Each structure stands twice: as C-alpha cells, then as structure tokens.
C-alpha positions as CSV (number, residue, x, y, z in Angstrom):
1,Y,10.3,20.0,1.0
2,D,10.5,19.5,-2.8
3,C,13.3,17.0,-2.4
4,F,11.2,14.8,-0.2
5,L,8.4,14.9,-2.7
6,Q,10.7,14.0,-5.6
7,I,12.4,11.1,-3.7
8,T,9.0,9.6,-2.6
9,N,7.2,10.3,-5.8
10,G,4.6,12.3,-3.8
11,T,3.6,9.3,-1.7
12,L,4.9,10.7,1.6
13,D,3.0,13.4,3.5
14,V,6.0,15.6,4.2
15,K,4.1,18.2,6.2
16,K,2.7,15.6,8.6
17,L,6.1,14.0,8.9
18,M,7.9,17.2,9.7
19,K,5.3,18.2,12.3
20,T,6.3,15.3,14.4
21,W,9.9,16.4,14.4
22,I,9.2,20.1,15.0
23,L,6.4,19.9,17.6
24,H,7.8,17.1,19.8
25,K,10.5,17.8,22.4
26,G,13.5,15.6,22.3
27,F,14.1,12.8,19.8
28,P,13.3,9.2,19.2
29,L,15.3,6.1,20.0
30,V,14.8,3.5,17.3
31,T,15.6,-0.1,18.2
32,V,16.1,-2.7,15.4
33,V,15.9,-6.4,16.2
34,R,16.6,-9.3,13.8
35,K,15.2,-12.7,14.4
36,G,16.2,-14.9,11.4
37,K,14.8,-13.2,8.3
38,I,12.3,-11.0,10.3
39,I,13.4,-7.5,11.2
40,S,11.3,-5.5,13.7
41,V,11.7,-1.8,14.6
42,Q,10.4,0.0,17.6
43,Q,10.5,3.7,18.6
44,E,10.4,5.3,22.0
45,K,11.3,8.8,23.3
46,F,14.9,8.9,24.3
47,F,15.7,9.8,27.9
48,Y,19.2,10.5,29.2
49,R,17.9,9.9,32.7
50,V,14.7,7.9,33.1
51,E,12.4,9.3,35.7
52,P,9.0,7.7,36.6
53,E,7.0,10.8,35.6
54,N,8.5,10.8,32.1
55,W,7.0,7.4,31.2
56,T,3.4,8.7,31.0
57,S,4.2,11.9,29.1
58,A,6.3,9.9,26.6
59,A,3.5,7.5,25.7
60,S,2.0,9.9,23.2
61,Y,5.2,10.7,21.4
62,L,5.3,9.1,18.0
63,W,7.6,10.4,15.2
64,H,7.2,9.7,11.6
65,I,10.7,8.2,10.9
66,P,11.7,7.4,7.3
67,L,14.0,4.4,7.2
68,T,15.8,2.9,4.3
69,Y,17.4,-0.6,4.1
70,I,18.9,-3.0,1.7
71,T,19.0,-6.8,1.7
72,S,21.8,-9.2,1.0
73,S,20.2,-10.1,-2.3
74,C,20.9,-6.7,-3.9
75,N,23.4,-3.8,-3.9
76,F,22.9,-0.3,-2.5
77,T,22.5,1.5,-5.8
78,H,19.8,-0.8,-7.3
79,C,17.3,-1.8,-4.7
80,T,17.1,0.5,-1.7
81,N,13.9,-0.1,0.2
82,A,12.0,2.5,2.1
83,Y,9.8,2.2,5.2
84,L,8.0,4.8,7.2
85,L,7.9,4.0,10.9
86,D,4.9,6.1,12.1
87,Q,3.7,3.7,14.8
88,K,5.2,2.4,18.1
89,S,6.6,-0.6,16.3
90,G,6.5,-2.3,12.9
91,M,8.1,-4.9,10.6
C-alpha cells in the first residue's frame, strides 16, 4: 500500500483500486488498439468460454487498471507515463 502511494505521489486511491481486484471474480482482458498516433484501450471481463448469460453479468465489471507506457520520443528511465483505466474504454 505504501509503495503505491509513494509511486503515485498520493494521487491514486489505492483502496478503491484494490477493491476492484479483490471483489470482482475473474480478471480483465485489456485490448490496446493503435490508429496512427492515437492509442485506445478497452477492458472487458475475460471469459474462457463465452456463454450468453455471462454477457449481462459482466457488464458491471470494471477494474481500476494502472497502465504505464513510453513513447518513441523518450527512453524508459526518463519519461514513463502513467494512465489509470477505470472506465470501459479510454485514450
């Protein structure tokens, strides 16, 4: 817990983030799509076997997923960017 607070300078609600990982069954599948310079990410509940009744129950599953990324204009040690995917999709 303290490590998350240090890394994010206290800007991330770690308790809220962890509740989504502890209370939800299963885990998310994150899809990243690049169109030119635009990157979009989307999350959905991962299903090994997709059954029709699972679609409705999965609709309310949203994880708070911390993502990090770098761009071609910098190296990994000097400009790592952070993004919190806490919605169905984002950019």
